[in-house]
C-alpha positions in Angstrom: 38.9 0.6 -22.4 38.1 -0.9 -19.1 40.7 -1.2 -16.4 40.1 -4.6 -14.9 37.4 -7.2 -15.6 36.7 -9.9 -13.0 35.4 -12.8 -15.1 32.6 -15.2 -14.1 32.7 -14.3 -10.4 30.1 -15.4 -7.8 29.2 -11.9 -6.7 28.0 -11.2 -3.2 26.6 -7.6 -3.0 27.2 -7.1 0.7 23.5 -6.6 1.5 22.9 -10.2 2.3 21.3 -11.0 -1.1 21.8 -14.4 -2.8 24.9 -14.4 -5.0 24.9 -14.4 -8.8 27.5 -15.2 -11.3 28.6 -12.6 -13.9 31.5 -10.3 -14.8 32.4 -7.0 -13.0 34.5 -4.2 -14.4 36.5 -1.5 -12.6 37.4 1.9 -14.1 39.6 4.2 -12.1 38.3 3.9 -8.5 34.7 2.8 -9.2 32.7 -0.2 -10.1 31.8 0.6 -13.7 29.9 -2.3 -15.2 28.2 -5.5 -13.9 27.1 -8.1 -16.5 28.4 -10.1 -19.5 31.6 -8.4 -20.5 33.0 -11.1 -22.7 33.1 -8.7 -25.7 34.7 -5.8 -23.9 38.4 -4.9 -23.9 40.3 -4.4 -20.7 43.8 -3.8 -19.5 43.5 -6.8 -17.2 41.2 -9.8 -17.0 41.1 -11.9 -13.9 39.4 -15.3 -14.2 37.2 -15.8 -11.1 35.2 -19.0 -12.0 34.3 -20.7 -8.7 35.5 -17.7 -6.6 33.5 -15.3 -4.5 33.7 -11.6 -5.1 32.5 -9.3 -2.4 32.9 -5.8 -1.1 36.2 -5.3 0.8 35.9 -6.0 4.5 35.6 -3.1 6.9 37.4 -3.6 10.2 35.3 -1.5 12.6 37.6 -1.9 15.6 41.2 -1.3 14.9 44.1 0.0 17.0 46.5 0.9 14.2 46.5 4.7 14.4 50.2 5.7 14.3 51.1 2.3 12.9 49.6 3.5 9.6 52.8 5.6 9.6 55.1 2.9 11.0 54.3 0.5 8.2 51.7 1.7 5.6 51.5 -1.7 3.9 49.1 -2.9 6.7 49.9 -6.5 5.7 48.0 -8.2 8.5 44.8 -6.5 7.3 45.0 -6.6 3.5 46.0 -10.3 3.6 42.6 -10.9 5.4 40.6 -9.0 2.7 40.3 -5.8 4.8 40.1 -2.7 2.7 39.0 -0.2 5.3 39.8 0.1 9.0 38.6 2.4 11.8 41.0 3.5 14.5 40.6 5.6 17.6 38.8 2.9 19.6 38.6 2.2 23.3 39.0 5.9 24.2 42.5 6.2 22.6 43.1 8.0 19.4 46.1 9.4 17.4 44.8 12.9 18.0 44.1 15.5 19.4 47.3 15.7 21.4 48.4 18.1 24.2 50.0 17.9 27.6 50.0 14.4 29.1 48.3 12.9 26.0 51.1 14.2 23.8 53.8 12.9 26.0 52.2 9.4 26.2 51.8 9.2 22.5 55.4 10.2 21.9 56.5 7.3 24.2 54.2 4.8 22.5 55.1 5.8 19.0 58.8 5.8 19.7 58.7 2.0 20.1 57.6 1.8 16.5 60.2 4.5 15.4 57.5 7.0 14.6 58.1 10.7 15.4 55.0 12.4 16.6 54.9 15.4 14.3 51.3 16.2 14.8 48.9 17.5 17.4 45.5 17.9 15.7 43.6 15.2 13.8 43.9 17.3 10.6 47.7 17.2 10.9 47.7 13.5 11.6 45.5 12.7 8.6 47.6 15.0 6.4 50.7 13.1 7.4 49.1 9.7 6.6 48.0 11.1 3.2 51.5 12.3 2.4 53.0 9.0 3.6 50.3 6.9 1.8 48.7 3.7 3.0 47.5 0.5 1.5 43.9 0.6 2.7 41.3 3.2 3.6 41.5 4.6 7.1 39.1 6.4 9.4 39.1 7.2 13.1 37.0 8.0 16.1 38.2 10.5 18.6 39.1 8.9 21.9 37.7 10.4 25.1 40.5 9.1 27.1 42.9 11.0 24.9 40.9 14.2 25.1 40.5 13.9 28.9 44.3 13.3 29.2 44.9 16.5 27.1 42.9 18.5 29.7 43.6 16.9 33.1 46.3 14.3 32.5 45.9 11.1 34.5 43.7 12.7 37.2 40.9 10.6 38.6 38.8 13.6 39.6 35.6 15.0 38.0 36.3 17.7 35.5 35.5 21.2 36.3 32.9 22.9 34.1 35.5 24.9 32.2 37.5 21.7 31.6 34.4 19.9 30.3 33.8 22.7 27.8 37.4 22.5 26.8 37.2 18.8 26.2 34.0 19.2 24.2 35.7 21.8 22.1 38.5 19.3 21.3 35.8 16.8 20.3 34.1 19.2 18.0 37.3 20.2 16.4 38.3 16.5 15.8 34.9 15.8 14.1 35.4 18.9 11.9 38.7 17.4 11.0 37.1 14.1 10.0 36.4 11.9 13.1 33.5 9.5 12.8 32.3 10.0 16.4 33.7 9.5 19.9 35.0 6.4 21.7 35.4 5.5 25.3 37.5 2.9 27.1 35.9 2.7 30.5 38.4 0.2 32.0 41.5 2.2 31.0 43.3 5.2 32.4 42.0 8.0 32.4 38.8 7.2 30.5 37.4 5.2 33.4 37.0 8.3 35.5 34.5 9.9 33.2 31.0 9.8 34.5 27.8 9.6 32.5 27.3 13.4 32.3 30.9 13.8 30.9 30.3 11.2 28.3 26.9 12.5 27.3 28.4 16.0 27.0 31.2 14.8 24.7 28.7 12.8 22.6 26.5 15.8 22.2 29.5 17.8 21.0 30.2 15.1 18.4 26.6 15.2 17.3 26.5 18.9 17.0 29.6 18.8 14.8 28.0 16.1 12.5 29.1 12.8 14.0 26.3 11.4 16.2 28.1 8.2 17.3 29.3 6.9 20.7 31.4 3.8 20.5 32.3 2.2 23.8 34.6 -0.4 25.5 32.0 -0.5 28.2 32.8 -0.1 31.9 32.6 -3.8 32.8 32.6 -6.8 30.5 32.5 -9.3 33.4 30.3 -9.4 36.6 28.7 -6.0 35.8 28.3 -6.4 32.1 24.5 -5.9 32.0 24.7 -2.7 34.0 27.6 -1.5 31.8 25.5 -2.1 28.6 22.6 -0.2 30.2 25.0 2.7 31.0 26.0 2.8 27.3 22.3 2.8 26.2 21.6 5.6 28.7 24.5 7.7 27.2 23.2 7.2 23.7 19.6 8.2 24.8 20.9 11.2 26.7 23.0 12.5 23.8 20.6 11.3 21.1 23.4 9.4 19.3 24.0 6.0 17.9 25.7 3.5 20.3 28.2 0.8 19.4 29.3 -1.7 22.1 32.8 -2.7 21.2 34.1 -6.3 21.1 31.0 -7.5 23.0 31.4 -10.3 25.4 30.8 -11.7 28.9 34.2 -12.4 30.4 34.9 -15.0 33.1 33.5 -18.4 33.7 30.9 -17.2 36.2 29.5 -14.8 33.6 29.2 -17.2 30.7 25.7 -17.0 29.3 25.1 -13.3 30.2 25.4 -12.2 26.6 21.9 -13.5 26.0 20.6 -10.9 28.5 22.7 -8.1 27.1 21.7 -8.9 23.6 18.1 -8.9 24.7 18.5 -5.5 26.3 20.0 -4.1 23.1 17.3 -5.7 21.0 14.6 -4.1 23.2 16.3 -0.7 22.8 16.4 -1.1 19.1 12.8 -2.1 19.0 12.0 1.1 20.8 13.8 3.1 18.1 17.4 3.4 19.5 20.3 3.0 17.0 22.4 0.4 18.7 24.9 -2.2 17.5 27.8 -4.3 18.6 30.9 -5.7 17.1 32.9 -8.8 18.0 35.9 -11.0 17.0 35.5 -14.8 16.6 37.9 -15.9 19.4 37.5 -16.9 23.0 40.6 -14.9 24.2 40.6 -11.2 24.7 43.8 -9.2 24.4 44.6 -6.2 26.6 46.9 -4.8 29.3 47.9 -7.0 32.2 47.5 -3.9 34.4 43.7 -4.1 34.0 43.9 -6.9 36.7 45.1 -4.4 39.3 42.7 -3.0 42.0 41.3 0.5 41.3 43.0 1.9 44.3 46.4 0.9 42.9 45.7 2.2 39.4 44.5 5.7 40.4 46.6 8.6 39.3 48.2 7.1 36.2 51.3 5.0 35.5 53.8 6.8 37.6 51.6 6.6 40.7 50.7 3.0 40.1 54.4 2.0 39.7 55.3 3.8 42.9 52.7 1.8 44.8 53.7 -1.5 43.3 57.4 -0.9 44.3 56.2 -0.5 48.0 56.7 -4.0 49.5 53.7 -3.8 51.8 51.4 -2.6 49.0 52.7 -5.2 46.6 52.0 -8.0 49.2 48.4 -6.8 49.6 47.9 -6.5 45.8 49.3 -10.1 45.4 46.8 -11.4 47.9 44.0 -9.6 46.2 45.0 -11.0 42.8 45.3 -14.6 44.2 41.7 -14.3 45.6 40.5 -12.8 42.3 41.8 -15.7 40.3 40.8 -18.5 42.7 38.8 -21.1 40.7 37.0 -22.1 43.9 35.6 -18.6 44.0 34.5 -18.7 40.4 37.6 -17.0 39.1 39.6 -17.9 36.0 43.1 -19.5 36.4 46.5 -17.9 36.0 47.0 -20.4 33.1 44.3 -18.5 31.3 46.7 -15.5 30.8 49.1 -15.7 27.9 51.9 -13.1 27.8 52.0 -11.6 24.2 54.3 -8.6 24.7 56.4 -7.5 27.6 56.6 -3.9 26.4 60.4 -3.7 26.4 62.7 -5.4 24.0 65.0 -6.6 26.8 62.2 -8.8 28.1 60.9 -10.1 24.8 61.8 -13.7 25.8 58.8 -13.9 28.2 56.3 -13.5 25.3 54.6 -16.8 24.7 54.6 -17.9 28.4 51.4 -18.6 30.3 51.6 -16.6 33.5 51.7 -19.6 35.8 54.4 -21.2 33.7 56.6 -18.1 33.9 55.9 -18.0 37.7 57.3 -21.5 38.1 60.3 -20.5 36.0 60.9 -17.5 38.2 60.1 -19.5 41.4 57.4 -17.2 42.7 53.6 -17.1 43.0 51.7 -16.1 39.8 50.5 -12.9 41.5 54.1 -11.9 42.5 55.1 -12.8 38.9 52.5 -10.5 37.5 53.6 -7.6 39.7 57.2 -8.1 38.8 56.4 -8.1 35.1 54.4 -4.9 35.5 57.1 -3.1 37.5 60.0 -4.2 35.3 58.1 -3.2 32.1 56.5 0.1 33.2 53.0 -1.5 33.0 53.4 -2.1 29.3 52.7 -5.8 29.4 50.1 -7.1 27.0 48.3 -10.5 27.5 45.7 -12.7 25.9 43.0 -13.6 28.5 41.2 -16.9 27.8 38.0 -15.7 29.5 35.2 -16.4 27.0 33.0 -19.3 26.0 32.6 -20.0 22.3 28.8 -20.5 22.5 28.7 -17.0 23.8 30.9 -15.8 21.0 28.6 -17.5 18.6 25.5 -15.9 20.2 27.0 -12.4 19.8 28.1 -13.1 16.2 24.6 -14.4 15.5 22.9 -11.1 16.4 21.7 -9.3 13.2 23.2 -6.1 14.5 26.7 -7.5 15.1 29.6 -6.4 12.8 33.1 -7.8 12.8 36.1 -6.0 14.4 39.5 -7.5 14.9 40.4 -5.3 17.9 44.0 -5.5 16.5 46.4 -3.1 14.9 47.8 -3.5 11.4 51.1 -5.5 11.7 53.7 -7.0 9.4 55.0 -10.5 9.4 58.4 -9.4 10.4 60.1 -6.2 11.5 59.3 -3.4 13.9 55.5 -4.0 14.0 55.8 -7.7 14.5 57.1 -7.6 18.1 56.1 -10.2 20.6 53.5 -12.8 19.9 50.3 -11.0 18.9 46.9 -12.4 19.3 46.0 -14.5 16.2 43.1 -12.2 15.4 45.7 -9.8 14.2 46.2 -12.0 11.1 43.1 -14.2 10.9 40.0 -12.5 12.3 37.9 -12.2 9.1 38.8 -15.5 7.4 38.1 -17.2 10.8 34.4 -16.2 10.6 34.1 -18.1 7.3 36.1 -21.1 8.4 34.8 -21.5 12.0 31.3 -20.1 11.9 30.1 -20.4 8.3 31.5 -23.7 7.3 32.3 -25.1 10.8 29.4 -24.3 13.0 27.1 -23.5 10.1 25.5 -20.7 12.0 25.9 -18.0 9.4 25.4 -18.1 5.6 28.3 -16.8 3.5 26.2 -13.9 2.3 25.2 -13.0 5.9 28.8 -13.2 7.1 29.8 -10.9 4.3 27.0 -8.4 5.3 28.5 -8.3 8.8 31.8 -7.3 7.3 30.6 -4.8 4.6 27.3 -3.0 4.4 26.4 -3.3 8.1 29.6 -1.7 9.4 29.4 0.9 6.7 26.0 1.9 7.9 26.9 1.7 11.6 29.9 4.0 11.2 28.8 6.3 8.4 31.2 5.0 5.7 29.9 6.3 2.4 30.1 4.6 -1.0 31.7 1.4 0.4 30.5 -1.9 1.7 28.3 -2.7 -1.3 28.7 -3.9 -4.8 26.7 -1.7 -7.1 27.4 0.5 -10.1 29.2 3.7 -9.2 30.3 2.5 -5.8 34.0 2.6 -4.7 35.9 -0.4 -6.0 37.0 -1.9 -2.7 36.8 -5.6 -3.5 38.0 -9.0 -2.3 38.1 -12.2 -4.3 38.4 -15.4 -2.3 37.9 -19.2 -2.3 34.6 -19.7 -0.5 35.4 -23.3 0.5 39.0 -22.6 1.5 39.1 -19.2 3.2 40.2 -19.7 6.8 42.5 -18.4 9.4 45.9 -20.1 9.9 47.3 -17.9 12.7 47.5 -19.5 16.1 48.3 -18.3 19.6 51.7 -20.1 19.3 52.5 -18.9 15.8 50.3 -15.9 14.8 52.6 -14.8 11.9 50.8 -16.8 9.3 48.6 -15.3 6.5 45.1 -16.5 6.0 44.2 -19.1 3.4 42.0 -18.6 0.4 42.4 -14.9 -0.4 43.1 -14.4 -4.1 42.8 -10.7 -4.9 42.2 -7.6 -2.8 41.5 -4.3 -4.5 41.4 -0.8 -2.8 40.1 2.1 -4.8 40.4 0.1 -8.0 44.0 -0.9 -7.5 45.2 -4.3 -6.4 47.0 -4.6 -3.1 46.9 -8.4 -3.3 47.0 -10.0 -6.8 46.9 -13.8 -7.2 47.7 -14.2 -3.5 50.8 -11.9 -3.7 51.2 -8.5 -2.1 51.8 -5.7 -4.6 53.7 -2.4 -3.8 50.6 -0.3 -4.3 49.4 2.1 -1.6 46.1 3.2 -2.9 44.3 3.8 0.4 42.5 7.0 1.3 41.9 8.9 4.5 38.1 8.8 4.9 37.4 12.1 6.7 33.9 11.9 8.1 33.6 8.5 6.3 34.1 9.9 2.8 
């Protein structure tokens, strides 16, 4: 007897093909039959007339990591139709951990009431497997994390012996199941890595079987083209695939530059390079407020940065620098373009939801002084949404045939410990927004092409086997949705709202969403090396 039959569904295979209407059956964890199953018996039959059935969505750019342990239900992801997510992005991963990296992870995880009981990636994955999780999970190994294991927050070039030690950590993580390496070249201490260091680590990953370099590039604003060229050079030097994460051109004076970066990537692809990008369908990014600080202030890590900001003379100089940086007359974005999403400490939760200039007026100080006070009082842990992009640019990136979809958000709940602050709405609405805004709204993607960007394309880019496609024998990761109604409902003011139009979500053959309701099932798997 068959397990589940989806009756009369409009099936999108994930490859971009035209849809077709028929039945689909699941047995155990696999797609068992496709065709007329009206005469077959099944434990469960789900009517799907008028509904789309596609492979489950793959979120290529997640920051969940230890949150898989904090709340394994992963509600913000499964309610969007996500059945697989990839962590370890932007140079930061759950493992390997040692020295300063271990201490930092302990501090970060403590805020979610997670005890760091692991050091290697194998130990972390084993803990996730024992704890169970709702969706499939995979990870990259972060080169900021490995660097921190070796040299802490130091801004110096690594010694040759330290480089070899870092490469050994990378190879070990790949042997434990990492999909490749990631860099976050605006974050501490990733940004101190030079091209030679990044090539060496990428070669180490390739030699262990994961030829993939994924990068939050060194500059997404004025220097975005040079930063893309650096990423391409690393890929060529290491002979690995390159993925430019959450691709954009930030800041009004840089709007339109994505056409040049996409052309550079297209030329590299035409010459034989394996290069892709991913993006989210919003005009606001979401990152640390501390990224505004001058390099000279951030050097040496959080302790050194805070010591400088507490010096009145240095703080005054930094405030002047920030005011000039955000002067619209000089082409800068305004302070109103910064929305505080999380102060980092529960005692200051009340500031979440303020625009920075509005909070400055409340505190009766300049916006720059307000930003510095926020950072000092909250140990640099302030997170903000930056309204720095143009939607035409976002559309241009999403329109590139080599662009997959990534939320750039962690898996959260709708209440409780993982629902702190006011998260970016992409946390709860990224994938449905593509359909609502860019398929039905701007009509720039067909539904089958949007699905390809969320399924078979990311599976190919990141080496995820047996998923991302509807075909006999493939893993039964499936989403059933209303094609004319699927849309995001989360907003910057109220992000804690599930998407509309999601009917059923199936992970490894078991429903995690049935008839729009969350089930207690936790059928997800750890995909070591994508399998």
